[in-house]
C-alpha positions as CSV (number, residue, x, y, z in Angstrom):
1,M,-9.1,8.0,-10.1
2,A,-10.0,10.1,-7.0
3,L,-8.7,9.2,-3.6
4,A,-10.7,9.4,-0.3
5,P,-9.2,12.0,2.0
6,K,-8.7,9.4,4.8
7,F,-6.4,7.5,2.5
8,S,-4.3,10.6,1.6
9,G,-1.3,9.0,3.2
10,Q,-1.1,6.7,0.2
11,T,0.0,9.7,-1.9
12,L,3.5,10.9,-2.1
13,P,3.2,14.6,-1.1
14,A,2.9,16.9,-4.1
15,P,1.1,20.3,-4.3
16,L,-1.2,20.9,-7.2
17,A,0.5,22.2,-10.2
18,T,0.3,26.0,-10.7
19,H,0.9,25.7,-14.4
20,G,-1.4,23.2,-16.0
21,Q,-2.7,19.8,-15.0
22,Q,-1.1,17.4,-12.5
23,H,-0.3,13.9,-13.7
24,T,-1.3,10.9,-11.5
25,L,0.7,7.6,-11.3
26,E,-1.1,4.8,-9.4
27,L,0.8,1.7,-8.2
28,Y,-1.4,-1.2,-7.4
29,L,0.8,-3.3,-5.1
30,D,0.3,-6.3,-2.8
31,Y,2.5,-6.6,0.3
32,V,2.9,-10.3,-0.2
33,C,3.6,-10.3,-3.9
34,P,7.3,-10.7,-4.8
35,F,6.9,-8.8,-8.0
36,S,5.2,-5.9,-6.1
37,A,8.2,-5.9,-3.8
38,R,10.6,-5.6,-6.8
39,L,8.7,-2.7,-8.3
40,F,8.3,-0.9,-5.0
41,K,11.9,-1.2,-3.9
42,T,13.3,0.2,-7.2
43,F,10.6,2.9,-7.3
44,Y,11.1,3.9,-3.6
45,S,14.9,4.0,-3.8
46,S,15.5,5.4,-7.3
47,A,12.4,7.0,-8.8
48,R,11.0,8.7,-5.7
49,P,14.1,10.9,-5.1
50,L,14.0,11.8,-8.8
51,I,10.4,12.8,-8.5
52,D,11.1,14.9,-5.4
53,E,13.8,16.6,-7.3
54,K,12.4,17.2,-10.7
55,Y,8.7,16.3,-10.9
56,H,7.3,17.1,-7.5
57,P,4.9,20.0,-8.7
58,I,3.3,18.1,-11.5
59,L,3.2,14.4,-10.5
60,R,1.1,12.7,-7.9
61,V,1.9,9.1,-7.0
62,I,-0.7,6.9,-5.2
63,F,0.1,3.6,-3.6
64,R,-3.0,1.5,-4.2
65,Q,-3.3,-1.3,-1.7
66,H,-4.3,-4.4,-3.7
67,I,-5.1,-7.6,-1.8
68,Q,-4.3,-10.9,-3.7
69,P,-6.6,-13.4,-2.0
70,W,-4.5,-16.5,-3.0
71,H,-1.9,-15.2,-0.5
72,P,-3.9,-15.7,2.8
73,S,-1.8,-13.2,4.7
74,S,-2.3,-10.5,2.1
75,T,-5.4,-9.2,3.8
76,L,-3.7,-9.1,7.2
77,T,-0.7,-7.1,5.9
78,H,-3.0,-4.6,4.1
79,E,-5.1,-4.3,7.2
80,A,-1.8,-3.2,8.9
81,G,-1.3,-0.6,6.2
82,A,-4.8,0.6,6.6
83,A,-4.2,0.9,10.4
84,V,-1.1,3.0,9.8
85,L,-3.1,5.3,7.6
86,K,-5.5,5.9,10.5
87,I,-2.9,6.5,13.1
88,A,0.1,8.1,11.3
89,S,-0.7,8.6,7.6
90,D,2.7,10.3,7.1
91,K,4.4,7.0,8.0
92,F,2.5,5.0,5.4
93,W,5.3,4.9,2.7
94,E,8.0,4.3,5.3
95,F,5.9,1.5,6.8
96,S,5.3,0.0,3.4
97,A,9.1,0.0,2.7
98,A,9.8,-1.7,6.0
99,L,7.0,-4.3,5.3
100,F,8.4,-5.1,1.9
101,E,11.8,-5.7,3.5
102,H,10.2,-8.2,5.8
103,Q,7.9,-9.6,3.1
104,Q,9.0,-13.2,3.3
105,E,8.1,-13.3,7.0
106,F,4.5,-13.3,5.9
107,F,4.7,-15.9,3.2
108,D,2.5,-19.0,3.6
109,V,5.1,-21.2,5.4
110,N,5.8,-18.4,7.9
111,V,2.2,-17.8,9.0
112,V,0.5,-21.1,8.7
113,N,1.1,-22.1,12.4
114,E,0.2,-18.9,14.0
115,T,-3.2,-17.3,14.8
116,R,-4.4,-14.2,13.0
117,N,-3.8,-12.0,16.1
118,Q,-0.2,-13.3,16.4
119,T,0.4,-12.2,12.8
120,Y,-1.0,-8.8,13.7
121,E,1.5,-8.7,16.6
122,R,4.4,-9.1,14.2
123,L,3.0,-6.5,11.8
124,A,2.6,-4.1,14.7
125,R,6.2,-4.5,15.6
126,I,7.2,-3.5,12.0
127,G,5.0,-0.4,12.5
128,E,6.7,0.3,15.7
129,S,10.1,0.2,14.0
130,V,9.1,3.2,11.9
131,G,7.6,5.2,14.7
132,V,4.0,4.1,14.8
133,N,2.5,3.3,18.2
134,K,2.3,-0.5,18.5
135,G,-0.5,-0.4,21.0
136,E,-2.7,1.8,18.8
137,L,-2.0,-0.5,15.8
138,L,-3.1,-3.6,17.8
139,T,-6.2,-1.8,19.0
140,L,-7.3,-1.4,15.4
141,L,-6.1,-4.8,14.2
142,T,-6.9,-7.3,16.9
143,V,-10.0,-9.5,16.3
144,A,-12.1,-10.4,19.3
145,D,-12.4,-14.1,20.3
146,K,-15.9,-13.8,21.5
147,P,-19.3,-12.6,20.1
148,D,-20.0,-8.9,20.3
149,A,-22.9,-7.4,22.4
150,E,-25.3,-8.4,19.7
151,G,-24.1,-11.9,19.4
152,Q,-22.3,-11.3,16.1
153,L,-19.4,-13.6,15.3
154,N,-18.1,-12.2,12.0
155,T,-17.2,-8.8,13.4
156,G,-13.8,-8.1,11.7
157,N,-11.7,-5.4,13.2
158,K,-11.5,-1.6,13.2
159,V,-10.1,-1.3,9.6
160,T,-12.5,-3.8,7.9
161,S,-14.6,-1.0,6.4
162,D,-11.5,0.7,5.0
163,I,-10.3,-2.6,3.4
164,K,-13.7,-3.0,1.8
165,L,-13.3,0.4,0.1
166,M,-9.8,-0.4,-1.1
167,V,-11.0,-3.7,-2.6
168,R,-13.9,-2.0,-4.3
169,A,-11.6,0.7,-5.8
170,G,-9.5,-2.0,-7.5
171,R,-12.5,-3.9,-8.8
172,V,-14.0,-0.8,-10.3
173,V,-11.0,-0.4,-12.6
174,G,-10.6,-4.2,-13.2
175,V,-7.2,-4.6,-11.7
176,H,-6.2,-8.3,-11.3
177,V,-2.5,-8.9,-11.3
178,S,0.1,-7.2,-9.1
179,P,1.8,-5.0,-9.7
180,T,-0.4,-3.0,-12.0
181,V,0.4,0.6,-12.9
182,F,-2.0,3.3,-14.1
183,F,-1.0,6.7,-15.5
184,N,-3.6,9.4,-15.7
185,G,-6.4,6.8,-15.4
186,V,-5.1,4.4,-18.1
187,E,-3.2,1.2,-17.5
188,E,0.5,1.7,-18.2
189,S,1.6,-1.8,-19.4
190,G,5.1,-0.5,-20.2
191,I,6.0,-0.4,-16.5
192,S,6.8,-3.7,-15.0
193,S,8.4,-5.2,-11.8
194,S,11.6,-5.5,-13.7
195,F,11.9,-1.7,-14.3
196,A,15.4,-0.6,-13.4
197,A,16.4,2.9,-12.1
198,T,17.4,4.1,-15.5
199,Q,14.1,2.9,-17.1
200,W,12.2,4.9,-14.4
201,E,14.3,7.9,-15.3
202,Q,13.7,7.6,-19.0
203,W,9.9,6.9,-18.5
204,L,9.5,10.0,-16.3
205,A,11.4,12.2,-18.7
206,K,9.2,11.1,-21.6
207,N,5.8,11.1,-19.9
208,V,5.8,13.7,-17.1
209,K,5.9,17.1,-18.8
């Protein structure tokens, strides 16, 4: 599936192959899903270095942000990811790794007694920890507490339109559970959150040629 240029930060850098077609691996992940965290952490620490070393010219990896609405804070965390893409797209994967490390801080019990903008404040601090300007993040994320000039009350924030596009992209291909992995446009059910480093190594050797 194609990727909008403004979301290019979701792609692990890989030049187009000069000898044949380039493979595409898509990881549909939710920042508040424990199973997504398991898959991401193993992939980021073990498979990513291997891809950089051996498969960089012929494999493109896309982090597909996939909101799971039964986790109320999921939308807020993905809005933070969308904001990072706007401000410093090269920091997106590093921000995602940091957010997954702090994942439990955004579980239901830890957000239920704070306002939406207070949650954004904590997310912006995570962005700041990886070198993204906190003030710029909050400018994109903060929701006004009064009507706009036209009297509208449901105004969202400055990444709402991007979130809509991400949600539509997942719906088009029918993704429901997280994590879900696609390889060259087809769901790859063989990859799960329990994939160990050795399994990633074996899968890459078998499929990326």
